[in-house]
Structure formats: structure tokens, C-alpha cells
N, C-alpha and C positions, 0 to 999 in steps of 0.2 A: 570868643565870649570877654569879657573884663576880669580879670583876676587882681585881688588888693592881697599883698603880701603884708601880714603886720609883725613886728617884731621887738623884743626886748633891744634897745639901743645899743648893741655891744657887738664888735666885730665879731667876736668867736661866735652869736647865734645868728649873724648876718650871714658870714662867709659860706656856712654848707649850704644855703637855700639859694645860691646864684645859680648851679646848674637846672637848678628846677626851673629857675624865673628864663632863663634863658631858653632852654625847651619850650617854655611855654609861647615866647614873644618870637622864639623863631618858627613856631606853629601857624603863627598869624595871630596869636592872641594878645590885648592889650595888656599890660604888666606893671603895675607901681608898686613901690616899696614905700610903707606907711608907719612910720614911727614919732614920737618924741623925740625933741631934739639931744635929749642925753644932759650929762651934767658930770662937772669933775670930782665927785666925791660917789662911791660907792665902785659898784662895777659898770657901769653905763659910761659911754666915751662920747665926750663932749661933741667930738668932729665926727660923730657914728655917719652922718651922709656921705662924709666925702667916698668913704670907702662903695656906700650904693653906686654915686655916680661913676666912679673909677671902674665900676663894673659894667659900665654901660647900660642901668638901668634907673628908670626915673623913680627918683626921690620926692615923697612930702614930707614935709618938717609939720609936724602938728603941734601947736601951741607956743609956750614961752618956756625957757628954761627952767627948772625949778627943782632944788635940791631931791632925791629919791627919798621917799616918806620915810624910810627906816630910817634914817638921818636926818629927819626934817623935824626938830623940836617944836615948831610952830604946830605942826600936825597934830589934831585933836585926841588922834588915837596912837600917838608915837610909842608909848612905853607898852602898851599893850600888843604893839607887834612885833615885842623882842621873845625871841626865844627863851624857855626856860628849864630848869631840870624838871622841875615839880611838875609840868604840863605835859611834856614828853614822856615822862614816867606815868602818869596818869592814863594815858593814852596807850601805851605801850600795854599795861595790864588790864585794860577795857578791849581790847581788840585781841589779845591772846596772842601778841607777837613773839616768837619763838628767837632764842640765842641767833641761830641760823638767818632768819628773818631780818633783824634787827639792823645791820648795815643798810638794807635798804630804805627802811624807817627813817633812820639817822640821816640819810640823804633828803630824804624828804622833809621832815622836819625841821630840821637844821638849817637847810641850806637852798633848798627848791622853794618850799612856801617862804622864805624869811625873803629871797629875790621876787619872786609874785608881787609880795605887799610892797614893794617899793612902787607898784604903779597901780595898785588895788587898797589903798588905804581906806579907813571908815567913812572919810569923806573924799568922795570923788574927786579927782585931779584935774585941773585945766586942761593939760596935754593931753591926757586920754578921751576928756568930751573932745576935743578937737580932733579925734582920729575915727569917733563915732560921726562927728559932724561932716567930715571929710566922707565918710563912706553914704552917707545919709545924700550927699549932691552929688558924689561920682555914681554909685548906683552898682557896685560890682554884681558880678553872677556868682564867683567863687571868693571867698575868703581863705586863705591860707594861713594859720598863726600860730607863731611860734607857742611853745609850752608854758614857757614863762611870761605870757603876755596873753592872758587868755580874756583880756576886752577886744581881741579882736571878732571871738564867740559873740559877745555881745554886740558891734557892729553889724555882725551877720544877720541875728535873729532881727534888728531895728530895719533893715532893711529887705529882708527876706532872702537874703542870698546863702548857698550853701556853704558849708564852712569844715575843715578838716584842721586838724592840729598837726604839725610838722613837727618832728623829734629830732633834738640835736645833741641830746642824753639818750640813756636807758628810760624806758617808760615808769617812772617813779609816781607820777601823779596818778599814773591808770592802775596801777597795782594798789595803791593807795583809797584810790576812791571804790574800787571793788571791795576792797578789806569792809571800809566803811559802812559801804551798804548791806553787807552780810552780818557784821557785828554790833554795827554801832547802834542800831536802834534797841537792841535787848541790853545792851550797855549804859543803855542812855547817854552816849557822846555824839556828836555832829564832828560833819567834817570839816576840818577848820578850813580844807581849799571853798567849800561852799561859802560857808562862812565869808570869807574873805571878798568872794566875789559879789555875796549877796549886795552889798550897798552899790555897788554899781548898776547892777541888775535892777534891783527896784526903781532907780532912778529913772531908767529908762523902760519900766516896766514890763521888762521878761521874767520868764521863770529861770530859777535854778534847777537844773536838770543835769541829768548824766550829759544830754548833747552838750549844753553851755560849757560843763567842766571838761570833756574830754573829745568834742568834736563830733560831727556826723561819721568819720572815719577818721582813720589815722596814718598820715606819711610816715612809713618807717625805714630807715636806710641801716639798721644793726641786724645782724645775724641773731637768730633765735637765741642762742648760749648768752647774749647781752643782753636780754630782756627780760624782766621780771614776769612772772606767769601771770595772763592775762585772758579774758574771752571776749577781748574788745575787736571789733572789725580793723583789722590792719591793713594797708596797702605797704608792700613790700617795693625798695627801690635800691636800685645799686648807689653805692657812695661813692660821688665822683669827687676828689681830692680839689678844691680852689682855696689859695690861702693868699689871694690879691694880687693884683697885676704890678707885675714888675720888670725889672730885666735883669734876665739871668746874666749872674757873673762869668766872664771868659773862661775862670780857672775852674770852674765848675764842671764844663763838659770835657775837659781834657780827661783823659784816662788815666786814673792814680796809678802811681808806683807801687802801691803795697795795699793791703786792705782797707776800704776806708769806712767808719764808723762816725754814723752821725749821734751827739749828744745833744737831746733836746728835753729841758725841764719845763717848757710853756711859759708865755708870756702874761698870763694873769696875776699867779702870785708873787712875781718879782716886783708886780708895782706896790705891791705891800709889806714885804717880808725882806729884810737884809739877812744876809748870809745864806740864806738855804740851808739852816739848821745843821750845817757842818755836810750835810749830803755832797755838796758838790766840792768841796777838796776831798772828801772820799774818794770819788767815782775818779777825780783828778788823777791821784795816787794811785789807784786801781790799772787806769790806763796806760800811766808814764813805761811801765818797762815791756811793755807788750809793741810788737814789730806792726806798727797800724799806723795809720792818719786818722786823727780825730776831729771833727769839726763840729766845734761846740757853740751852739745858739745861745750865749750865756752874756748878761749885761754887768754892770758894777755892783748892783745889789748883789748878785747870785755869784761873785767872785769876792767878795768883800772878805770873806773867812780864807779864802784859799794863799798859799805862796806863790810864787814863780812857776809860770806854766811851765808844765813838759814840754821838752824840744816838740814830741811828736802832735800837738794838742793847738789847732788854730781856731781862736775865739773870733766871732761876729755876732753884731747885736740880734740879728735876725736877716734868715734868708728861708724863702717859703719851701716849706716840706717837700712840696710837689716837684720841687725842682733839685733840692739836695737827694732826697731819698732815692731816686732811682740810681742814684750814682755810688750807692753805698753798698755793704755787705752786710750789714746790721745797725739797726739801732738802738740806743741806751735812751729810755724817757721815763715821763712822770706818770704817767698812765690814765690819761687823758681820755675820752673816747676819738676827740679827732686826730689824735696823734695814732691812736692805734688804730682807725681808719685809713690813715695815709699809709701806714708801714702796711697794713693788708693790701691795700691798693697796689703798693709795690713789689708784695711777695718776699717781706724782709722777713729776717728772725728778729727776736724782740726783746730786749732787757728791760723789765718794767721795776720802778723803783715802787717798793711797797713798803709796810708798817702795821704790826698786828692792834693798833691801839685803834679804839672807837672813834669817828667822825663825829664830833661834838664843837657847837658853837653857843654860848650864851652871850647875852648882853642884858648889861644893868645900867639905868638912867644913873647919872651921876650931876653935880652942878657943874664937872668940865665936858659934859656930854657923854656918850656912850663907852662903857667900861666894857669891852670885847674879851670875853676869854676862849682863847682858840689856840691849843698846844700842840694839835695833830699836827704830825709831820708827812702828810701825804698829800696826794690828790684825792677829789672825793671818788672817783671813779677807779682808783688804781686797785683794790681789791677786788673789785669785781674785772677789770680789765686784765690784770694780770693772773686770774684763775681762766679765763677765756685763751688765754695764750699757752699756757700751760695744758690745759685740758687739749689742746690741739696739737701739741708737740711743738709750737710755733716758738720756743723761746723760754726763758727762764722769769722769775722772782727773785728781787734782791731785796734785802731790808738794810740798810744804811744802819740803823740801829743796832743790829746785833750782828752784823757780818764785818768782818774786817776787809782792808782795802786788800789783801790777798786771798781771800776769798772768793771776792768781788770780781777778780781778775779772773782767777782759775773759772767763776762760771762763763764771763767774756768768751775765755779763750775757746770752751767746750760750744759755744753756741757759733763761733766762729770756725771751727774746725771739724765738727760731727755733720755729717749730710742729714741727720735726720732732724736736726733743726730747720733747713731750707724745705723739707718735703713737709713739712708742717705748716710752714709760711705758705707753701705752694695749696694747700688744703683750704685754708682761711680764704685764699686768693679767688679760688673756684667757687667755695662757697658764696663769696661777694658775688663773684661775675655772674652766678645765676641767677641773680634777681634781675629785674629790666631795668633798663637805663632810663634815666630821666626822660631822655626822648620818649622812649616805650612807654612809660608812666602818663603822657599827654592825654593819647585816647579816653583812656581809663576816666581819668579826672573829668573830662568833657562828658563820659556818661554819667559818671556819678553826679556832677553839677545839676544834670538834667532831670535827675530821679529825686534830686534833695531840695532844689531850689523853691521855693513858696512866694511867689511874689503876693498871692491872695491873703498871707499871713504877715506879711512886714507893717509896720507900726510907722507910717512916714510921717 
């Protein structure tokens, strides 16, 4: 069968999907990765398609480079796409969202929805039109679409293909959509995700319903504790780490003379933030007095507020986690789901950086462009990730805002010396390995495609 994979054009969204594409391609199916060309503002990668071809996959670039809608002042809906405190609070009250549920809502409204609007503004974009036009010409049997890029569902509807969401983060959109379905009508509020997708759907004459917003099924690589509760049809799959093609450094496979600890604080935030809120400096101070070797993937932005490096710390801009982590005894990280998954695959105890503050992002239209109000000093999924890690007994949560370097040092010492943390890490690994591999997933995808494909309903 023909499988079209559509993604938000960012490496962080594409790389987790590569093992699925390889599995399908190796089973004899025709696979192509289809996306806009990206742009050098926001979180889209302007050279995104180089990552696709480097993975040995067919890449289709659709349309011309265009600013992301939330950053494009020429877009007629520019100001309306910006998140506001008033709108967020009105939804929270209308839906009866509890304090415990608030972090899930905040990630959806302030970040996920904003990113979806980048390619789904009130006036449909030429690059997204070209994604759908390619689908019309190529006629896929199955469309696998990134949850940040639901235009893939529109392309599937237009061609009659079966289609499924593929999660690269916990299912915030699924949880919110079910919440609006249950409480929205009585409260008189509409799902903003549905309203975001409506202009594109109406352009192509397709209905905005749950299948369009959530897929006919969802490919979900996350263990149950990582997912907000939903009643959706989830197809579990094992997360297989892939972080790009590269040559393994010779020093990396040599056995270290003392415990090796990875320090990874992500590659997305460092493109926009300088100094890392002082977190990096405190972490480096914490590890300085331990008899360990620290491999820190840090760039100049993250090191801007740090002094001289401790003797036991070696920094480099980047090394693939699937190469580094198997050589380590533990990992300190920023709480992203990708780093959590890579550490879980390696069976490593984890030290997760988190804070107690809410995740809020607001934008105000000013003569000089968007004035962003973002003061939160943590990764979007850090609170969720740290909770899962500690619930498994696989590591500890640290807070650079409230803990001293000495307290962080003691937390890391415990993780390295107490056997219970490695036992907890093995429990996460075993749960991960109990899910089908991408290769084992392929026959089910074929069966679901046969069940859901509707040639007679295609509007070609």
C-alpha cells in the first residue's frame, strides 16, 4: 500500500516517526514524507527535508517557504491566533477544569494549539494546499499524520484514504476534544481546535468531526501513565529511539573509568533562550564535586551564565542520545518526552528538571511584532515526565528554583548509588518493551487501512 506521512516540519516531530516509516518500507510498502518546506522563524526547521532524506526516506516538499502564521503579520487572522489569559480562563471555567487537570489544559491551549495554528490559520495557506494537492495526485491508501499537523486528516478525507494520528507527545488534543464534547455544548463554548480546522475543512468540503480532529485511530508510543485519560482507539507501539544519522565518536564506545552521567537540556529551547535561567550553572556546580564523568550536550546559549567548566564535565554541542545513553549510568534532563523515552529504552535512572510554576504563554500584538510573555522555566512536559519517573521509582525530580546545588548533588548521588532507582528504570523499560515493535505494528496498520479506507467517499 501507499503510505503518506505528514508532519509539522521540525526534526523533533519527524525523527520519532522514522522507525514506523522504515518498518513499512521494509515490509514492501511505498512510503513518502510530505510537509511544507519550513521557515526560519518559530519552531519549524528551514532545512527539515534534509533530515528526511538522511533517514533514507522519500521527501516531498509542498509549496513555497512562508512565515508561520502566528508570526505572519500579513495574515488576516494574525492577532486572533495569539493566546490570551482572558480566553484561557473562560474555557477553564466553562469546562470545569480542576487544578489537577490545569497543566494538561495549559500545554494544549498555550502551546499545542498555537503550534497547530501556525499551519492552520483563518485563511488556508498555499503550502498546506499543496500537501492536499499532492495527496490527490499520489492517492495514498493510508495517511499517518502528526498531531500538530491535522491537515493530513483533510488530505485523507479528500482522497478517501484511511488515516491515523501519530503521537510525538502525550495526547493533549484527545483529552481536550473529549472534554469539549462532554461539557462544551451545555456551557455554550466551541472547541478551539475544531474552529482552527474549520476554514481548511470547508475549503475542501469535508466535515469537522472527531475523526478529522483525532484520526480514525491513534498510534501511541507512550506508556499509559504518560497519557491523559481518554476513551479513544489507541494502537500501542514501542518507542524506538532515532535521533538522526551520524558517525559514533570513537571516545564514546570506550568504557569510562568512572560512572558516566549524561546532561541533556534539549535542543529546542536553546535556540530561543540565552542562559537557561541559571539552571545550567547550578547543575554544573552540583556535579563538580562528584567522582563521575559528565557528558553535557550544551551550546553557548546554555553556557552563557556559567563560569569555568568543572574538570569532570565535557561539553559538546550535540551527540545522538541513542548513542550516548547506553554508555551512561544515569541521565539529567529537562523532562521532554523524547529524552524520557530514550532514557527509558536504555534502562537508565533519570534526574528530571522541573519547577512548580504554571505553563503559560501569551502574545500581544505590538508595532514591533509579537510581544511574548513567557517566563516559565521548564520544558512543557517536565511536570508529567518527572511524576511518571518518580512514580516508577526510576529517578528523582529536582527544582533549580528551590533547591541548592548541594541538594541537587545529593539527589544525583542517591540515583547513582541506590539500587532501587535502577530497578525502577528497568520496570519502565520492561513496560516499554511489552508494546509491539514498529515491525510488529505493520500488519495491524494494513488491516486497519482495509477497514477504514473509503474510495467511494473520496471527493477527488
